[in-house]
C-alpha positions as CSV (number, residue, x, y, z in Angstrom):
1,M,-7.7,-6.4,3.7
2,P,-11.3,-5.8,4.5
3,S,-13.4,-8.9,4.3
4,G,-15.3,-9.3,1.1
5,N,-13.1,-7.1,-1.0
6,G,-12.5,-9.9,-3.6
7,R,-8.7,-10.1,-3.0
8,T,-7.1,-13.1,-1.4
9,P,-3.3,-12.9,-1.0
10,Q,-1.7,-16.2,-0.2
11,I,1.1,-15.4,2.3
12,C,1.9,-18.0,4.9
13,T,3.4,-17.2,8.3
14,G,7.1,-16.3,8.0
15,R,7.1,-16.1,4.2
16,S,7.3,-13.1,2.0
17,G,4.7,-12.2,-0.6
18,A,2.9,-9.3,-2.2
19,V,-0.4,-7.6,-1.3
20,P,-2.4,-6.0,-4.1
21,I,-3.3,-2.3,-3.8
22,T,-5.2,0.3,-5.8
23,V,-4.1,3.9,-5.7
24,T,-6.2,6.6,-7.4
25,E,-6.3,10.4,-7.7
26,P,-9.6,11.6,-6.2
27,N,-9.8,14.6,-8.6
28,P,-8.1,13.6,-11.8
29,S,-9.8,16.2,-14.0
30,G,-9.5,19.2,-11.6
31,P,-7.0,22.1,-11.8
32,N,-4.7,20.6,-9.2
33,T,-4.3,17.1,-10.7
34,S,-1.0,15.6,-9.6
35,G,-1.4,11.9,-9.7
36,P,-0.3,9.2,-7.3
37,A,3.3,9.4,-6.4
38,C,4.4,7.4,-3.3
39,P,2.9,4.7,-1.1
40,R,4.2,3.6,2.3
41,R,3.2,0.8,4.6
42,G,3.3,-0.1,8.2
43,R,2.0,-2.6,10.8
44,D,-0.1,-0.1,12.7
45,S,-2.7,2.5,11.6
46,Q,-0.2,5.4,12.3
47,I,2.3,3.9,9.9
48,A,5.0,5.0,12.2
49,D,7.5,2.4,10.9
50,G,6.7,3.1,7.2
51,S,9.0,4.9,4.8
52,W,7.8,6.4,1.5
53,H,8.6,4.4,-1.7
54,C,8.9,7.0,-4.5
55,G,10.3,7.2,-8.0
56,G,12.2,4.0,-8.9
57,A,11.3,2.6,-5.5
58,M,7.5,2.9,-6.1
59,P,5.9,-0.6,-6.3
60,T,4.9,-1.6,-9.8
61,G,2.0,-3.9,-10.8
62,S,-0.3,-2.6,-8.1
63,Q,1.4,-4.7,-5.4
64,I,3.1,-4.0,-2.2
65,P,6.0,-6.5,-2.3
66,G,8.1,-8.0,0.5
67,V,5.2,-8.4,3.0
68,I,6.0,-11.0,5.6
69,A,3.1,-12.5,7.6
70,T,4.3,-12.4,11.2
71,H,1.9,-14.9,12.8
72,G,-1.0,-17.2,12.0
73,G,-4.4,-15.7,11.6
74,T,-5.0,-12.1,10.6
75,D,-2.0,-9.7,10.1
76,L,-2.6,-6.0,9.9
77,L,-1.0,-4.1,7.0
78,C,-1.8,-0.4,6.6
79,V,-1.0,1.5,3.4
80,Q,-1.1,5.2,2.8
81,A,-0.5,6.9,-0.6
82,E,0.7,10.4,-1.3
83,D,0.2,12.3,-4.6
84,S,2.8,14.5,-6.4
85,A,1.4,17.6,-4.6
86,G,2.2,16.0,-1.2
87,S,-1.4,15.3,-0.2
88,T,-2.2,12.0,1.5
């Protein structure tokens, strides 16, 4: 997470935890409103290893669950969201 964003997840190396996220629709009142549908996550900015979590698999409570810190220090976690229209 970017420094200074006010969120401090407490995940220790090798342990599983959840990382808070916020997903919004950039044009909620426009004619093409579709709403957030699916997030995916990955360990690199291309999210090559991430699969979409949609429907019943979509995280609840504004959290990405099951994140495991792989080493001490800063871990990189990238999250991408898609709306119901398929836009990312």
